[in-house]
BABA-235502 format. One line per 3 residues: for each residue x, y, z of N, C-alpha, C. Coordinates in steps of 0.2 Angstrom, whole numbers, plus 5000, padded with zeros to 4 digits. Layout:
N
X/Y/Z/X/Y/Z/X/Y/Z; ...
end
This chain:
397
5166/4917/4660/5169/4914/4665/5166/4919/4670; 5170/4925/4669/5167/4931/4675/5160/4931/4678; 5155/4930/4672/5151/4931/4672/5147/4923/4677
5150/4919/4677/5148/4914/4681/5150/4916/4688; 5157/4918/4689/5159/4921/4694/5153/4924/4699; 5150/4930/4696/5146/4934/4696/5142/4931/4699
5135/4926/4695/5130/4923/4698/5132/4918/4704; 5137/4915/4704/5141/4912/4710/5142/4917/4716; 5144/4923/4715/5142/4928/4721/5137/4929/4723
5132/4929/4718/5124/4932/4720/5122/4927/4723; 5122/4921/4722/5120/4915/4725/5122/4912/4733; 5127/4916/4732/5131/4914/4740/5130/4919/4744
5128/4927/4740/5124/4931/4747/5119/4932/4747; 5115/4927/4742/5107/4925/4744/5108/4920/4749; 5110/4915/4749/5112/4910/4754/5112/4912/4760
5118/4918/4760/5121/4921/4767/5115/4924/4769; 5110/4928/4765/5106/4932/4768/5099/4929/4772; 5099/4922/4768/5095/4918/4769/5094/4914/4776
5104/4913/4778/5105/4910/4785/5104/4915/4789; 5105/4921/4788/5106/4926/4793/5097/4927/4796; 5092/4927/4790/5084/4928/4792/5085/4922/4797
5085/4918/4793/5082/4911/4799/5085/4911/4805; 5093/4914/4804/5096/4914/4813/5093/4918/4816; 5089/4924/4814/5086/4930/4815/5078/4927/4817
5077/4923/4815/5069/4920/4816/5068/4914/4820; 5075/4912/4821/5076/4906/4827/5076/4908/4833; 5080/4915/4834/5080/4919/4839/5074/4921/4843
5068/4923/4839/5062/4925/4840/5058/4921/4842; 5055/4921/4850/5049/4917/4852/5043/4917/4847; 5041/4911/4846/5034/4910/4843/5028/4913/4847
5024/4917/4844/5020/4921/4846/5014/4916/4847; 5010/4917/4852/5005/4914/4855/4998/4917/4857; 4994/4916/4853/4987/4921/4854/4986/4925/4863
4985/4930/4861/4985/4934/4867/4991/4937/4869; 4997/4936/4866/5003/4940/4869/5003/4947/4866; 5006/4950/4869/5005/4956/4868/5013/4959/4866
5013/4963/4861/5020/4967/4857/5020/4972/4856; 5025/4976/4856/5026/4982/4853/5030/4982/4847; 5026/4984/4842/5026/4984/4834/5027/4991/4831
5031/4990/4826/5031/4997/4823/5029/4997/4817; 5025/5002/4815/5021/5003/4809/5024/5004/4802; 5024/5000/4797/5029/4998/4791/5025/5002/4785
5017/5002/4786/5014/5005/4780/5007/5006/4782; 5005/5011/4778/4998/5011/4781/4993/5012/4775; 4988/5007/4775/4985/5004/4768/4977/5007/4770
4973/5007/4765/4966/5010/4765/4962/5005/4770; 4964/4998/4772/4959/4995/4776/4965/4992/4782; 4971/4992/4782/4976/4989/4784/4982/4992/4786
4984/4991/4794/4991/4994/4794/4995/4987/4796; 5001/4990/4792/5005/4983/4791/5010/4985/4796; 5013/4979/4799/5017/4981/4807/5025/4976/4806
5028/4978/4809/5036/4973/4809/5035/4973/4818; 5033/4965/4818/5033/4962/4824/5038/4958/4826; 5043/4958/4822/5050/4955/4824/5049/4947/4822
5044/4945/4818/5042/4937/4816/5042/4938/4808; 5043/4930/4807/5044/4929/4800/5037/4930/4795; 5034/4936/4792/5028/4940/4790/5027/4946/4793
5023/4950/4790/5022/4955/4793/5015/4954/4796; 5014/4958/4802/5008/4959/4806/5003/4962/4803; 4996/4961/4802/4991/4968/4801/4986/4969/4806
4984/4975/4805/4979/4978/4811/4973/4982/4807; 4967/4980/4809/4962/4985/4806/4963/4991/4807; 4964/4996/4801/4965/5002/4802/4958/5006/4806
4953/5003/4806/4948/5006/4811/4950/5007/4818; 4953/5004/4821/4956/5002/4828/4959/5008/4830; 4963/5011/4822/4968/5018/4825/4966/5024/4823
4957/5024/4821/4955/5029/4821/4953/5033/4828; 4953/5040/4828/4950/5044/4833/4941/5043/4833; 4938/5049/4838/4931/5049/4836/4929/5053/4830
4933/5056/4828/4931/5060/4822/4934/5058/4817; 4937/5051/4817/4939/5046/4810/4946/5047/4808; 4950/5051/4812/4957/5054/4808/4961/5048/4811
4966/5048/4809/4972/5041/4810/4977/5043/4816; 4978/5042/4819/4981/5042/4826/4988/5040/4826; 4991/5036/4822/4999/5035/4819/5000/5037/4813
5007/5036/4813/5011/5038/4805/5017/5031/4806; 5018/5032/4799/5024/5027/4798/5031/5026/4801; 5031/5023/4805/5037/5023/4809/5035/5024/4817
5030/5025/4819/5027/5025/4825/5027/5018/4829; 5026/5016/4835/5028/5010/4840/5019/5010/4842; 5015/5004/4841/5008/5004/4843/5010/4997/4847
5007/4996/4853/5005/4989/4856/4998/4986/4854; 5000/4978/4854/4994/4977/4852/4995/4969/4853; 4987/4966/4852/4988/4958/4854/4988/4954/4849
4991/4949/4849/4991/4943/4844/4986/4939/4842; 4981/4939/4838/4976/4935/4838/4978/4927/4835; 4980/4929/4829/4983/4921/4827/4984/4923/4821
4987/4918/4816/4990/4916/4810/4985/4916/4804; 4984/4919/4798/4981/4919/4794/4985/4917/4787; 4987/4910/4785/4994/4909/4782/5001/4914/4782
5002/4919/4779/5009/4921/4780/5007/4927/4784; 5000/4930/4785/4998/4935/4789/4996/4934/4796; 5000/4940/4801/5001/4938/4808/4994/4943/4808
4988/4941/4811/4981/4946/4814/4983/4948/4821; 4983/4956/4822/4983/4959/4827/4977/4963/4830; 4977/4965/4835/4974/4969/4838/4973/4973/4844
4972/4979/4843/4974/4983/4851/4967/4982/4855; 4959/4983/4853/4957/4981/4857/4951/4977/4855; 4950/4972/4859/4945/4967/4856/4938/4971/4855
4935/4968/4850/4929/4973/4847/4928/4978/4845; 4935/4981/4842/4935/4987/4840/4934/4988/4833; 4935/4982/4828/4932/4981/4821/4926/4981/4820
4923/4979/4817/4917/4978/4813/4914/4972/4817; 4918/4966/4817/4916/4959/4819/4918/4959/4827; 4913/4963/4831/4914/4962/4837/4915/4955/4840
4908/4952/4839/4907/4945/4842/4913/4940/4841; 4914/4941/4834/4918/4936/4833/4926/4936/4836; 4927/4944/4836/4933/4946/4840/4934/4944/4848
4930/4945/4851/4927/4942/4858/4929/4934/4858; 4925/4930/4854/4926/4924/4853/4934/4923/4853; 4938/4925/4849/4944/4925/4848/4948/4926/4855
4945/4932/4857/4948/4933/4865/4949/4928/4870; 4941/4925/4870/4941/4920/4875/4944/4914/4872; 4946/4912/4866/4949/4906/4865/4956/4907/4867
4958/4912/4864/4967/4915/4866/4970/4918/4872; 4962/4919/4877/4966/4922/4884/4967/4930/4883; 4965/4932/4877/4967/4940/4877/4963/4945/4881
4963/4951/4884/4960/4952/4888/4955/4958/4882; 4952/4960/4887/4946/4965/4883/4946/4969/4888; 4943/4977/4885/4940/4981/4888/4932/4981/4892
4931/4983/4897/4924/4983/4895/4922/4989/4901; 4914/4991/4901/4912/4997/4909/4908/4992/4911; 4908/4995/4916/4904/4992/4922/4896/4996/4922
4892/4994/4917/4887/4997/4917/4881/4999/4923; 4879/4993/4927/4874/4994/4933/4876/4988/4938; 4873/4989/4943/4875/4983/4947/4867/4979/4946
4869/4972/4947/4864/4968/4946/4862/4962/4951; 4859/4957/4950/4858/4952/4955/4866/4948/4956; 4870/4948/4961/4874/4944/4961/4881/4947/4958
4880/4953/4953/4887/4955/4951/4886/4961/4948; 4889/4963/4941/4889/4968/4936/4885/4966/4929; 4883/4971/4927/4882/4970/4919/4886/4974/4915
4892/4972/4911/4896/4974/4908/4895/4976/4900; 4897/4982/4898/4897/4983/4892/4904/4982/4890; 4905/4979/4885/4910/4977/4880/4911/4981/4875
4916/4982/4871/4917/4985/4865/4912/4981/4859; 4909/4985/4856/4904/4984/4850/4897/4983/4852; 4895/4986/4860/4891/4986/4863/4888/4979/4866
4892/4973/4865/4892/4966/4867/4890/4967/4876; 4885/4964/4879/4884/4964/4886/4887/4957/4888; 4889/4959/4895/4892/4953/4897/4890/4953/4905
4892/4947/4910/4891/4950/4917/4898/4946/4920; 4899/4950/4925/4905/4949/4929/4903/4949/4936; 4904/4942/4940/4901/4942/4946/4905/4946/4952
4902/4946/4958/4906/4951/4963/4912/4949/4966; 4912/4943/4966/4920/4938/4967/4924/4939/4964; 4923/4944/4957/4929/4942/4949/4929/4950/4950
4927/4956/4953/4930/4961/4952/4937/4962/4954; 4936/4960/4959/4945/4963/4961/4948/4955/4968; 4953/4957/4970/4956/4954/4973/4953/4950/4980
4949/4958/4982/4946/4957/4989/4938/4960/4987; 4931/4955/4990/4925/4958/4990/4925/4966/4990; 4922/4970/4986/4920/4977/4987/4916/4977/4992
4917/4983/4997/4914/4985/5002/4906/4988/5001; 4907/4991/4996/4902/4997/4993/4901/4995/4985; 4899/4990/4984/4898/4987/4975/4896/4994/4971
4892/4997/4973/4889/5003/4968/4894/5007/4968; 4900/5008/4970/4905/5012/4969/4909/5011/4963; 4909/5005/4961/4912/5003/4955/4908/5004/4948
4903/5006/4948/4899/5005/4944/4901/5014/4938; 4903/5011/4931/4905/5019/4928/4911/5017/4927; 4917/5013/4931/4924/5011/4929/4924/5006/4922
4928/5009/4919/4932/5006/4913/4938/5001/4916; 4937/4993/4914/4941/4990/4918/4944/4985/4911; 4950/4982/4912/4952/4975/4907/4948/4968/4911
4948/4965/4907/4942/4958/4909/4946/4952/4905; 4945/4946/4908/4946/4939/4904/4939/4936/4903; 4938/4936/4898/4932/4932/4897/4934/4923/4898
4929/4922/4904/4929/4915/4906/4923/4912/4904; 4919/4914/4901/4913/4910/4898/4912/4912/4891; 4909/4910/4885/4907/4913/4878/4904/4906/4878
4896/4907/4878/4892/4905/4877/4887/4906/4871; 4883/4902/4869/4875/4906/4865/4877/4911/4859; 4884/4909/4856/4886/4913/4850/4886/4920/4854
4889/4921/4860/4891/4927/4862/4885/4932/4866; 4879/4926/4868/4873/4930/4871/4875/4929/4878; 4878/4923/4879/4880/4922/4887/4887/4924/4887
4890/4928/4890/4897/4928/4891/4899/4931/4899; 4903/4928/4901/4905/4930/4908/4913/4931/4908; 4913/4939/4911/4922/4940/4912/4924/4940/4920
4930/4942/4921/4934/4943/4928/4939/4948/4926; 4938/4953/4931/4944/4956/4931/4949/4954/4937; 4947/4951/4940/4951/4947/4946/4957/4943/4942
4955/4940/4936/4959/4936/4933/4965/4939/4931; 4963/4945/4928/4969/4949/4927/4974/4952/4931; 4971/4954/4938/4975/4956/4944/4980/4950/4948
4976/4945/4945/4980/4938/4948/4988/4936/4943; 4985/4938/4938/4991/4938/4933/4996/4943/4934; 4994/4949/4934/4999/4953/4935/5002/4953/4943
4999/4952/4948/5002/4949/4954/5007/4945/4953; 5006/4939/4948/5008/4934/4950/5017/4936/4945; 5016/4939/4940/5022/4943/4937/5026/4946/4940
5024/4951/4945/5026/4954/4950/5028/4951/4954; 5026/4946/4958/5028/4942/4962/5036/4939/4958; 5035/4936/4953/5041/4932/4951/5047/4937/4950
5045/4943/4948/5050/4949/4949/5053/4950/4956; 5049/4950/4961/5050/4953/4967/5055/4946/4969; 5054/4941/4968/5058/4934/4971/5066/4937/4969
5068/4940/4964/5074/4938/4962/5076/4946/4965; 5074/4951/4969/5078/4958/4971/5075/4957/4978; 5069/4955/4982/5065/4956/4988/5072/4954/4992
5074/4959/4997/5080/4955/5001/5077/4958/5008; 5077/4955/5015/5078/4957/5022/5082/4964/5023; 5079/4969/5024/5082/4974/5027/5083/4979/5021
5079/4978/5015/5076/4984/5010/5071/4988/5011; 5072/4995/5009/5068/5000/5010/5063/4999/5005; 5056/4999/5004/5052/4997/4999/5045/5002/5001
5042/5003/4995/5035/5007/4995/5030/5003/4995; 5025/5003/4999/5020/5000/4999/5014/5005/5001; 5007/5001/5000/4999/5003/5001/4997/5001/5006
4993/5004/5009/4991/5000/5016/4982/4997/5014; 4982/4991/5014/4975/4987/5009/4972/4988/5015; 4973/4984/5023/4967/4985/5027/4969/4984/5033
4967/4988/5038/4970/4989/5044/4966/4984/5050; 4969/4980/5054/4966/4975/5060/4969/4977/5066; 4967/4973/5071/4969/4975/5078/4976/4975/5079
4978/4970/5076/4986/4969/5078/4991/4971/5073; 4987/4976/5067/4993/4978/5063/4989/4980/5057; 4993/4981/5050/4990/4982/5044/4994/4978/5040
4989/4976/5035/4992/4973/5029/4994/4978/5023; 5000/4977/5021/5002/4982/5015/5005/4978/5011; 5001/4981/5004/5004/4978/4998/5010/4981/4993
5016/4979/4992/5021/4981/4988/5021/4980/4982; 5017/4977/4979/5014/4977/4971/5019/4969/4970; 5013/4966/4971/5015/4957/4970/5016/4953/4977
5018/4956/4981/5015/4954/4989/5015/4958/4995; 5011/4955/4999/5006/4957/5003/5009/4956/5009; 5012/4961/5014/5013/4958/5021/5011/4962/5026
5011/4959/5033/5011/4961/5039/5015/4968/5041; 5012/4974/5043/5015/4977/5046/5012/4977/5054; 5016/4974/5060/5014/4971/5066/5013/4978/5069
5008/4980/5075/5006/4985/5078/5013/4988/5081; 5017/4985/5084/5023/4985/5088/5029/4987/5084; 5028/4986/5076/5034/4989/5071/5029/4996/5067
5024/4999/5070/5021/5004/5067/5025/5011/5071; 5027/5010/5076/5032/5018/5078/5035/5015/5085; 5040/5019/5086/5045/5018/5093/5041/5020/5099
5034/5023/5099/5029/5024/5104/5026/5017/5104; 5021/5017/5109/5017/5012/5111/5010/5015/5106; 5007/5010/5101/5002/5013/5097/4996/5010/5099
4991/5012/5100/4983/5007/5104/4980/5007/5097; 4980/5012/5093/4976/5012/5085/4979/5014/5082; 4981/5010/5076/4984/5012/5071/4980/5016/5066
4974/5015/5066/4969/5019/5061/4970/5027/5066; 4973/5028/5068/4974/5036/5070/4979/5039/5065; 4984/5036/5062/4987/5039/5058/4990/5035/5051
4985/5028/5051/4987/5026/5043/4979/5026/5040; 4978/5026/5035/4971/5025/5032/4974/5020/5025; 4967/5015/5023/4968/5011/5020/4968/5015/5012
4974/5011/5009/4975/5017/5002/4983/5021/5002; 4983/5023/5008/4990/5027/5010/4996/5022/5008; 4999/5027/5005/5007/5024/5002/5013/5026/5008
5015/5020/5009/5021/5022/5015/5027/5019/5015; 5033/5020/5016/5038/5017/5016/5038/5014/5021; 5043/5006/5020/5043/4999/5025/5050/4999/5024
5052/4995/5031/5058/4991/5030/5056/4983/5030; 5058/4981/5025/5056/4972/5025/5059/4969/5032; 5057/4967/5035/5059/4963/5041/5061/4957/5040
5055/4952/5038/5057/4945/5034/5054/4943/5028; 5055/4938/5025/5054/4935/5019/5053/4928/5019; 5046/4924/5020/5046/4917/5020/5041/4917/5013
5046/4915/5006/5042/4914/5001/5038/4907/5001; 5042/4901/5004/5038/4895/5005/5032/4897/5007; 5029/4900/5014/5024/4899/5017/5021/4907/5015
5023/4909/5012/5021/4917/5007/5019/4920/5015; 5024/4922/5019/5024/4927/5025/5030/4932/5024; 5025/4939/5025/5029/4944/5023/5028/4948/5029
5035/4953/5033/5034/4957/5038/5035/4963/5035; 5036/4968/5037/5036/4975/5037/5036/4978/5043; 5042/4984/5043/5041/4989/5051/5043/4996/5047
5037/4999/5051/5038/5007/5049/5044/5011/5054; 5044/5007/5060/5048/5009/5065/5055/5010/5062; 5057/5003/5060/5064/5003/5057/5067/5010/5051
5063/5014/5049/5063/5016/5044/5064/5022/5047; 5061/5025/5053/5061/5031/5056/5069/5031/5059; 5070/5038/5062/5076/5039/5067/5075/5036/5074
5080/5034/5077/5078/5030/5083/5078/5038/5088; 5073/5039/5092/5075/5043/5097/5078/5041/5103; 5080/5036/5103/5085/5033/5110/5093/5038/5109
5094/5039/5103/5100/5041/5102/5101/5050/5105; 5095/5052/5109/5096/5058/5113/5097/5056/5119; 5098/5050/5120/5100/5048/5129/5105/5048/5128
5107/5053/5132/5115/5055/5135/5118/5062/5133; 5111/5065/5129/5113/5072/5126/5108/5075/5129; 5101/5075/5125/5095/5078/5128/5094/5075/5135
5093/5068/5137/5091/5067/5141/5097/5062/5145; 5099/5067/5151/5105/5067/5153/5102/5065/5160; 5108/5061/5165/5106/5061/5173/5105/5067/5175
5100/5068/5178/5097/5073/5183/5097/5078/5180; 5093/5079/5173/5089/5082/5171/5083/5083/5170; 5078/5089/5169/5072/5088/5171/5068/5089/5166
5062/5085/5164/5057/5086/5159/5050/5085/5160; 5047/5089/5156/5040/5087/5157/5036/5081/5153; 5033/5076/5157/5031/5070/5152/5024/5069/5154
5021/5065/5151/5014/5062/5150/5014/5054/5154; 5008/5053/5156/5009/5048/5160/5004/5043/5154; 5009/5039/5153/5005/5033/5147/5002/5028/5150
5005/5027/5156/5001/5019/5160/5002/5019/5166; 4998/5016/5169/4999/5014/5178/4998/5008/5177; 5004/5004/5182/5003/4998/5184/5005/4998/5192
5003/4992/5195/5005/4991/5201/5010/4993/5207; 5015/4993/5199/5022/4995/5203/5026/5002/5201; 5021/5006/5198/5023/5013/5197/5019/5016/5192
5022/5021/5188/5019/5024/5180/5022/5025/5176; 5023/5023/5169/5026/5024/5164/5026/5031/5162; 5030/5034/5160/5030/5042/5158/5033/5043/5152
5028/5046/5146/5033/5048/5140/5035/5054/5140; 5041/5053/5140/5046/5060/5138/5044/5064/5131; 5045/5058/5125/5044/5059/5119/5044/5052/5116
5039/5053/5109/5037/5046/5107/5044/5042/5107; 5044/5036/5109/5050/5030/5109/5055/5032/5115; 5051/5037/5119/5056/5038/5126/5052/5038/5132
5052/5032/5135/5048/5031/5141/5053/5030/5148; 5051/5033/5154/5053/5031/5160/5049/5030/5164; 5052/5025/5169/5046/5021/5176/5048/5026/5181
5041/5029/5184/5041/5034/5188/5040/5028/5197; 5045/5024/5199/5041/5020/5204/5036/5022/5209; 5033/5017/5212/5027/5020/5216/5030/5022/5223
5035/5020/5223/5038/5024/5230/5039/5032/5230; 5041/5033/5224/5040/5040/5222/5034/5043/5221; 5029/5041/5222/5022/5044/5221/5020/5045/5228
5015/5051/5228/5012/5051/5234/5013/5057/5239; 5021/5061/5238/5022/5064/5241/5025/5062/5249; 5029/5056/5249/5029/5055/5256/5024/5050/5259
5017/5050/5256/5013/5046/5258/5011/5039/5256; 5010/5035/5258/5010/5026/5257/5005/5027/5252; 5004/5024/5246/4999/5023/5242/4998/5015/5240
4992/5013/5238/4994/5006/5238/4993/5005/5228; 4993/5010/5226/4992/5009/5218/4993/5016/5214; 4998/5018/5210/4997/5025/5207/4990/5029/5204
4986/5024/5203/4978/5028/5201/4976/5032/5207; 4978/5031/5213/4975/5036/5217/4979/5042/5219; 4984/5045/5213/4985/5053/5214/4987/5052/5207
4986/5046/5202/4988/5050/5194/4984/5048/5190; 4983/5050/5184/4978/5046/5179/4983/5047/5174; 4979/5042/5168/4982/5043/5162/4982/5049/5157
4988/5052/5155/4986/5058/5150/4988/5063/5156; 4990/5062/5162/4991/5068/5167/4999/5071/5165; 5000/5076/5165/5006/5081/5164/5011/5080/5171
5017/5077/5170/5020/5078/5175/5027/5082/5174; 5030/5085/5179/5038/5086/5179/5041/5082/5182; 5048/5077/5180/5051/5074/5183/5059/5073/5182
5062/5071/5187/5069/5071/5185/5073/5064/5183; 5077/5063/5177/5083/5058/5176/5085/5055/5183; 5084/5048/5187/5087/5049/5191/5092/5043/5189
5091/5039/5185/5096/5033/5182/5094/5031/5175; 5100/5030/5173/5101/5028/5164/5102/5021/5164; 5098/5016/5160/5100/5010/5159/5102/5008/5153
5107/5011/5149/5109/5010/5142/5107/5004/5139; 5109/4999/5141/5109/4992/5139/5102/4989/5139; 5099/4992/5143/5092/4988/5143/5087/4994/5140
5090/4999/5139/5085/5005/5136/5079/5007/5142; 5082/5008/5147/5077/5010/5153/5078/5016/5157; 5076/5021/5157/5076/5026/5163/5072/5025/5170
5074/5028/5175/5071/5027/5181/5070/5036/5182; 5065/5037/5184/5062/5043/5186/5060/5046/5192; 5061/5052/5194/5058/5053/5202/5053/5060/5200
5049/5060/5203/5043/5066/5201/5047/5073/5206; 5045/5079/5202/5046/5085/5204/5042/5088/5205; 5036/5087/5203/5031/5092/5204/5024/5086/5199
5019/5087/5202/5012/5085/5198/5008/5092/5195; 5006/5092/5190/5001/5097/5186/4994/5096/5188; 4990/5100/5188/4983/5101/5189/4982/5098/5194
4974/5096/5197/4973/5094/5202/4977/5090/5207; 4980/5088/5206/4985/5082/5209/4990/5088/5213; 4992/5091/5208/4997/5095/5210/4995/5102/5217
4988/5104/5214/4985/5109/5220/4983/5104/5226; 4983/5098/5226/4982/5095/5233/4988/5094/5236; 4994/5093/5232/5000/5090/5235/5003/5097/5239
4999/5102/5235/5002/5109/5239/4999/5111/5246; 4992/5108/5245/4986/5110/5251/4989/5105/5257; 4991/5100/5255/4993/5094/5259/5002/5097/5264
5001/5096/5268/5007/5100/5274/5007/5106/5274; 5001/5110/5272/5002/5116/5274/4998/5119/5280; 5000/5122/5285/4998/5122/5292/4991/5124/5293
4986/5120/5297/4980/5123/5297/4979/5130/5301; 4975/5135/5299/4976/5141/5301/4968/5139/5307; 4970/5142/5313/4966/5139/5319/4962/5147/5322
4955/5146/5322/4954/5152/5325/4952/5152/5333; 4956/5147/5336/4956/5148/5344/4950/5144/5349; 4950/5146/5353/4945/5142/5358/4938/5146/5358
4934/5146/5361/4928/5149/5363/4931/5156/5367; 4934/5153/5373/4937/5159/5377/4940/5164/5374; 4945/5162/5369/4950/5168/5368/4944/5172/5362
4940/5169/5360/4936/5174/5356/4929/5178/5360; 4929/5175/5366/4925/5181/5370/4928/5186/5372; 4934/5184/5375/4940/5188/5378/4941/5194/5372
4943/5192/5365/4946/5195/5361/4939/5202/5359; 4932/5197/5360/4927/5204/5360/4927/5209/5364; 4928/5207/5372/4927/5211/5377/4932/5216/5376
4940/5214/5374/4944/5220/5374/4943/5224/5368; 4939/5224/5363/4939/5226/5357/4932/5232/5359; 4928/5230/5363/4923/5234/5366/4926/5239/5370
4930/5237/5374/4935/5241/5378/4937/5247/5375; 4940/5245/5369/4945/5251/5366/4939/5256/5363; 4935/5253/5360/4929/5258/5357/4926/5262/5361
4925/5261/5368/4923/5265/5373/4929/5269/5376
end
């Protein structure tokens, strides 16, 4: 009777374990060809490495893929490796770390094409319409110029020699006609990052981005999955005529997210908002009646805008230019870039405006102003000169 009870308990235990295993397997997503997994090395055999991939059945990987150039094994039992799922062979799950790494390179490349598995390749040389790419196993492929990146390369020859990941987009003539795309890999990564950003990106956030291009009206910034515009007006607190003077393609910058429109795919950023507002100095450093040296930034018919520091400009009205002399335009006495000593007459905090008065003009204009108004030195009339000459002659005799 006891024996019967023990057998019953064992059967119940086996059933319980089977139920737990089935429950565990039900919770793990079914692998599809091309899926990348992190797998634990369970056992290392003569030809195969056996992996725990969280699925029913063990994963197997050709041991040749885990040997270094000297033929030494690069992993040990318990290590974690990253591999791509190729497909099922009865109860075995076939994996690879690099397509074409084993002996049957072309067969694996065909599997990569069918399963959408990325392959590594080296850009060997520039040829008509694109590049010749060397895939693992020495297999040759073609990558059109348009499929190398998200944007057309300005100097295609500069890319030669790079090793990149590619998606096989065409596999024909038993591997003799293979077309690959690196752009497809980049677009997939961009889509993944974009979906992730959709959950977190908000207006007002500070994000890090890379300058992708500079145009007349601003710069395009890539923050990883999303590209937006940095308008020239948001580049700094001062007036910016040329962004290329302090930004360059590839530069990493911190910007504030100004707007997000996922439906229209429009995003805008600001460098200025990430900087300290110089106007906070108005009322402390820049006070009514204080004197400062500024630079003429812009001349208009009604006056000159003078920059005291980046982000702080004041207006010198035309009526205060010309040393009391009436002028038709400030350019008659001032020029762009000229240094002036000015005093602050009025501060309009609400409108962020300063009214200035001229103390002095440096350079040529200052010399001219100093000269004008100086009484002329007269040599006298001809009679005065003659009389002075006779008196000097009389003194000498």
